Residue, then its C-alpha position, 0 to 999 in steps of 0.5 A: m500500500q502506498n505510504g503504508a495502510y491508512n489508519v485512523s483511530t477513533s477509539n478514545y474519542c468514541m469512548t468519550v462520546g459513547r457515554y452520551s450517544p451510542m448512536l453517534v459512536r456507531i455512525l463514526l465507526r461506520r464512516n471510518v470503515m467506509f473511508q478505509t474501504l474507499y482508501n484501500c480500493f483507490w490504492w489497490d496494487r493492481l490499479w497502479l502496479p504490474a502483477n506480482l508487485t506491491w507497494a511494499d516492494l517500493e519502500d525506500r531501502d538500501g539507499r534507493v528512493y522511490a516516488k511517493a504520493s505524499d511528495l506531490y503535496v509540495t506542489f500546492p504551496l509551490a503553485f501559489l509561489f508561482l502566482i506570486l512570482r508571476h505577479l512580481f514579474e509582470i509588475y517589475i519586469a514585463t511592464p517596464l519592458a513593454g514601456l521600452l518597446n513602446i507598447k502603449e494601450k489603445v484608447r477605447l471608447k467606453a459604452g455609456p451607462n444603459p441598464v437595459l442594454e447592460t442587462f441584455y449584455s450580461a444575461s442574454s448575449k454579447h452579440p444581439k441579433q437583428a430582432d433583439i436590436e429592434a426590441l432593445c431600441k424600443k425599450c431604451g429609446c435608441t436607434a439601431r446604430q446607437v445600440e450596435r455601437w454600444f455593444r461594440r464598445r462594451r465588447n471592446q471593454d471586456r477584451p484584454s488589453l495589449l499590455k495584459k497580453f504582452r505581460e502574460a506572454s513574457w511570463r510564459f516565455t520566461f518559464y518555458i525557456i528555463a523549463f526547456i534548459a532544465g528539462m534537457s539537462v535532466v534527460v540528455d545525459k541519461p541512457w534512456f534518452y538515446d535508447l527508449r527501451k531503457v525507459w523500462e529497464g528494471y521497471p518499476i524498481q527504478t531509483l528516483l533521482p533528485s533532478q527528476y523529483w524537482y523537474y516533476m515538482i516544478e512542472l506540476s506546480f506551474y500547471l496548477s498555477l495556470l489552472f488557478s489563474i485561468a479565470s483571470d488570464v486572457k481568454r481565447k476562443d479555444f478556452k475549453e480546449q485550454v481547460i481540457h489541456h491543463v487538466a489532462t496535463i495535471i492528470l498525466i503528470t500526477f498519474s505518471w508519478y504514482t505509476k512510476y512512469i518517471r522516465a517516460g514522463t520526463l521525456v514527454m515534458a522535455l519534448h514539449d518544452a522544445s517548442d512552447y517557448l518559441l511560440e510565446l516569444a513570437k507572441v511577444f514580438n507580435y505585441a511589440g509590432w516586430k513583424n519580420a521577427c514575429n513571422n520568422l520565429f513563427v516559421v521556426f516554431s511551426v517546424v519544431f512543433m510539427i517535428s516534435r508533436l506530430i512525428i517524434f511524439p506519436f512514432w517514438i514516445l507513444w511507441c515507447t509507452i504502448i509497445y515496449p512495456l509489453d515485453i516486460y509485464p502484462p498490461f494493467f490499469g495504469y498502463y491503459f489509463f496512462n496511454f489513453m491520456m497520451i492519446v488525448l494529448q496527441c488529439l490536442h496536438v492535431f487540433w492545434a496543428y490544423f491552425i498552424l498549417h492553415m497559417a503556413h498556407r497563408f504565408i505560402t500563398g501570400k493571403v493575408m486574412k483577418d484572424e478568425r480566432s483573434d480578439h482584436d478590437e472591433t471598429d466603427n467606420t462612421d465619421e462620427e465614431e472616427e472623429e470621436a476616437a481621434a479626439t479621444s486618442a489625441g496625443h497618443s502614439t499608435k506606432n506599435g501594436p499587435l499585428t493584424n496579419g492573421h496569426p491564429v496561433l499567436n493569439n492562442n495559448h496551447r501547452k503540453a500535457e505530460 
């Protein structure tokens, strides 16, 4: 049993309370038995380990240290530490850097106070249909053009600012580049990096290395922090896919730790780290208005992504986790569940690869189109709106800003799941 059998003693408490309520004693004992049964079922050896092995075989002894479930408790305080570090980074590093790059906020015209329109915007739809616009005109006494303009301005107010997107991309780039360097240092000198069959050599009796421990703890803590902050981060049109991705990542990292798939897990994390920092750096260049650097880096990212996610991952890593283990032990629940989550991850790779290839096609054909998944501000071409915007933004420079040449991936956040 992982970390020894769970044991809760309530005898002293029950003896004290039993003087006053025998029924309460029976309830407590029944709950204790039920909880013990659920705990034993969850940590049943056959779920997590191959046949003929028990948790007792993986207890620390003779200088050998193994991964334990209790090790992951440290990831929660580390996740909150990441949130604090991110806050400090965005204030004291990313914001001054944005100023040096002349990244300035676009002046947005605010929607005037209108309880009727605000109620419809919050409760019904941010994009009213023509019939809704006509009904709202009657309720608030406005013209159709005024209602449409109010909704455009109101939607623009909810869109994340350029500075917010720049700071988020800068933080992720900083973490991903450090994670890539650290990940390569963890796996590049290991024999299983060059011979994938060695991933399963002696499994699961494989000593946990300090570098593997910290690599896992930092990666899992970071993804927990992303999950904690997802409500306040920049929301994209693939928000649901992002949530699935973060949850799948956390499940895979956690489950691979429990099942002692440590070697395979570090390879998967290192492989994904190879391309993510390139995407975030391209976003930084995009928000800074550096068109050529952004485009060139996006091409490099696309090549690395396709090679790592659509070639190496399915034909080397998945082969390693699906085929090679069968030469050593018969399949068990952990084997099936881990590889199922790996396939889910591969499906997300294909999903995002579609948009990358779509963007690459635009480069090749020279077609510059509006990004159908971007979150650029909506504009109104009427003379009244242009004059008002010009008067409001007088004295503000518009030299730099996000590119509008249709980068569907640069306006999106997708990340690995190990």
